[in-house]
C-alpha positions as CSV (number, residue, x, y, z in Angstrom):
1,M,13.8,5.9,-30.8
2,K,16.7,4.2,-32.5
3,S,16.6,2.6,-35.9
4,L,16.8,-1.2,-36.3
5,T,19.6,-0.7,-38.8
6,E,21.9,0.3,-36.0
7,K,23.1,-3.3,-35.1
8,D,24.0,-2.6,-31.5
9,S,21.0,-0.5,-30.5
10,K,17.8,-1.9,-29.0
11,V,14.3,-0.5,-29.3
12,A,13.3,0.9,-25.9
13,L,9.5,0.6,-25.5
14,Q,7.3,2.8,-23.4
15,I,5.3,0.3,-21.2
16,A,2.5,1.1,-18.8
17,I,1.7,-1.3,-15.9
18,L,-1.8,-1.6,-14.4
19,T,-2.4,-3.6,-11.2
20,I,-6.0,-4.7,-10.9
21,H,-7.0,-5.4,-7.3
22,D,-9.5,-4.1,-4.8
23,T,-7.2,-3.8,-1.8
24,R,-3.7,-3.4,-3.3
25,L,-1.7,-0.2,-2.5
26,P,1.6,1.0,-3.9
27,E,3.5,-0.2,-0.8
28,N,2.2,-3.8,-1.2
29,D,1.9,-4.1,-4.9
30,S,4.7,-6.7,-5.3
31,S,3.5,-7.8,-8.8
32,G,3.4,-4.2,-10.2
33,R,6.8,-3.5,-8.6
34,Y,8.3,-6.7,-10.1
35,L,7.0,-5.8,-13.6
36,A,8.3,-2.2,-13.3
37,D,11.7,-3.4,-12.3
38,A,11.8,-6.0,-15.0
39,V,10.8,-3.5,-17.7
40,G,13.5,-1.1,-16.6
41,Q,16.2,-3.8,-16.3
42,S,15.4,-4.9,-19.9
43,G,16.1,-1.4,-21.2
44,H,12.5,-0.2,-21.6
45,H,10.8,2.6,-19.8
46,V,7.8,2.6,-17.4
47,A,5.5,5.0,-19.1
48,G,2.8,4.8,-16.4
49,R,1.9,2.8,-13.4
50,A,-1.5,2.6,-11.7
51,I,-3.7,0.5,-9.5
52,C,-7.4,0.3,-10.1
53,P,-10.2,-1.8,-8.5
54,D,-11.4,-5.0,-10.1
55,N,-14.2,-3.2,-11.9
56,R,-14.6,-3.5,-15.7
57,Y,-15.4,0.2,-16.1
58,A,-12.5,1.4,-14.0
59,I,-10.2,-0.9,-15.9
60,R,-11.6,0.2,-19.3
61,K,-11.2,3.9,-18.3
62,Q,-7.5,3.5,-17.3
63,L,-6.7,1.4,-20.3
64,S,-8.5,3.7,-22.7
65,D,-6.5,6.7,-21.5
66,W,-3.3,4.8,-22.1
67,I,-4.5,3.3,-25.5
68,L,-5.1,6.9,-26.7
69,D,-1.6,8.0,-25.6
70,E,0.6,7.6,-28.7
71,N,3.7,7.5,-26.5
72,I,2.7,4.3,-24.9
73,H,3.6,1.2,-26.9
74,A,2.5,-1.5,-24.5
75,I,0.4,-2.1,-21.4
76,I,0.9,-5.0,-19.0
77,T,-1.9,-5.7,-16.5
78,N,-1.8,-8.0,-13.6
79,G,-4.7,-9.3,-11.5
80,G,-8.4,-9.9,-12.0
81,T,-8.0,-12.8,-14.4
82,G,-8.9,-15.7,-12.1
83,M,-12.0,-17.8,-11.9
84,R,-13.9,-15.8,-9.2
85,D,-17.1,-14.1,-10.4
86,K,-15.7,-10.7,-9.3
87,N,-12.7,-10.9,-11.6
88,A,-13.4,-8.5,-14.4
89,T,-10.1,-8.0,-16.3
90,L,-10.8,-10.2,-19.3
91,A,-14.3,-9.0,-19.7
92,A,-13.1,-5.4,-19.5
93,V,-10.2,-5.8,-21.9
94,T,-11.6,-8.0,-24.7
95,P,-14.1,-5.4,-26.1
96,L,-11.2,-2.9,-26.4
97,L,-9.0,-5.1,-28.6
98,D,-8.8,-4.6,-32.3
99,T,-6.8,-7.8,-32.6
100,Q,-6.2,-10.7,-30.2
101,I,-2.9,-12.5,-30.0
102,A,-4.5,-16.0,-29.9
103,G,-1.5,-17.9,-28.8
104,F,-0.6,-15.8,-25.9
105,G,-3.0,-17.3,-23.4
106,E,-2.3,-20.8,-24.6
107,L,1.5,-20.3,-24.3
108,F,1.1,-18.7,-20.8
109,R,-1.0,-21.7,-19.6
110,A,1.5,-24.2,-21.1
111,Y,4.3,-22.6,-19.1
112,S,2.0,-22.3,-16.1
113,F,1.1,-26.0,-16.3
114,A,4.9,-26.9,-16.3
115,D,5.3,-24.7,-13.2
116,I,2.1,-25.4,-11.1
117,G,0.5,-28.4,-12.7
118,S,-3.2,-28.6,-13.4
119,S,-3.8,-25.4,-11.4
120,G,-2.5,-23.7,-14.5
121,L,-6.0,-24.2,-16.0
122,Q,-7.1,-21.3,-13.9
123,S,-4.2,-19.1,-15.1
124,N,-6.1,-16.9,-17.5
125,A,-4.0,-14.6,-19.7
126,L,-4.8,-12.5,-22.7
127,G,-2.8,-10.6,-25.3
128,G,-3.9,-8.3,-28.0
129,K,-3.6,-4.9,-29.7
130,A,-5.8,-1.8,-29.5
131,N,-5.1,1.4,-31.4
132,N,-1.5,0.2,-32.1
133,T,-0.9,-0.4,-28.4
134,L,0.0,-4.0,-27.3
135,I,-1.9,-5.2,-24.2
136,F,-1.1,-8.2,-22.1
137,C,-3.1,-9.4,-19.2
138,L,-1.4,-11.6,-16.6
139,P,-2.6,-13.1,-13.4
140,G,-1.9,-11.1,-10.2
141,S,0.6,-13.2,-8.4
142,T,4.2,-12.1,-8.5
143,D,5.2,-15.6,-9.6
144,A,2.7,-15.5,-12.5
145,C,4.0,-12.0,-13.6
146,R,7.6,-13.3,-13.4
147,L,6.6,-16.3,-15.5
148,G,4.8,-14.2,-18.1
149,W,7.7,-11.7,-18.3
150,E,10.6,-14.1,-18.3
151,K,9.2,-16.8,-20.5
152,I,7.3,-14.6,-23.1
153,L,7.3,-10.9,-22.8
154,R,10.9,-10.1,-22.2
155,E,11.9,-11.9,-25.4
156,Q,9.1,-10.6,-27.5
157,F,9.8,-7.0,-26.4
158,D,13.5,-7.4,-27.4
159,S,14.0,-6.0,-30.9
160,H,16.9,-8.3,-31.5
161,H,14.9,-11.5,-30.9
162,Q,14.5,-13.5,-34.1
163,P,12.7,-14.5,-36.3
164,C,10.2,-11.9,-35.0
165,N,9.2,-9.8,-32.0
166,F,6.7,-7.2,-31.0
167,A,9.3,-4.4,-30.5
168,S,10.3,-4.0,-34.1
169,A,6.9,-2.5,-35.0
170,Y,7.8,0.5,-32.9
171,A,11.3,1.1,-34.3
172,K,11.9,4.2,-36.3
173,R,12.2,3.1,-39.9
174,D,14.8,4.7,-42.2
C-alpha cells in the first residue's frame, strides 16, 4: 500500500461486499453489482463478494470470516435493514462491533429524507468497526446503495479527503 506522504497517491482499500437477501442471485444482484463497480471506479479493490440469506447466523458467519481476514479493510452490506420482522442485518452485525460510528445512520437517514421524504425513517443504516475492519450496513435498494456510496462512503474512503477520512488508518506509515 502506498504511503500518505506521497502526495499524488491514494490509499486503495480492500473492500468486501455482502448482499443480504433470501432470493437474490448473482445475475439479479443490482445493488451488489453497483457497489462493486463503484468501489472499483474509486480506485479500491473488491476483496470479496457474497450473497447470503437474511438470517442473523449466516450473516455473522460471513462477516466473521471477513473480519478475521487482515487483508480486508472494509465491508459494505446491503439488504436486511428494513422494518419487516424477518430483516436480521442490524441484529446480526451489532454484537460483532467493537465500536459503532454513531453518526453514520443519522447522516444516511438525513440524506435519505432529502431524497424520499418521511419514508427515510425506515432507511436503517449502521456503521462500525470490528477487529480493525470497517463495516457499513446499507438498505438493499440500488438507490439506497448509490446514496450511501456517493454521499458518504466514497468521500470517507478517499485518503485525500480532509479534514479526516477512514482510509488514512490503512495507509502504510513511514
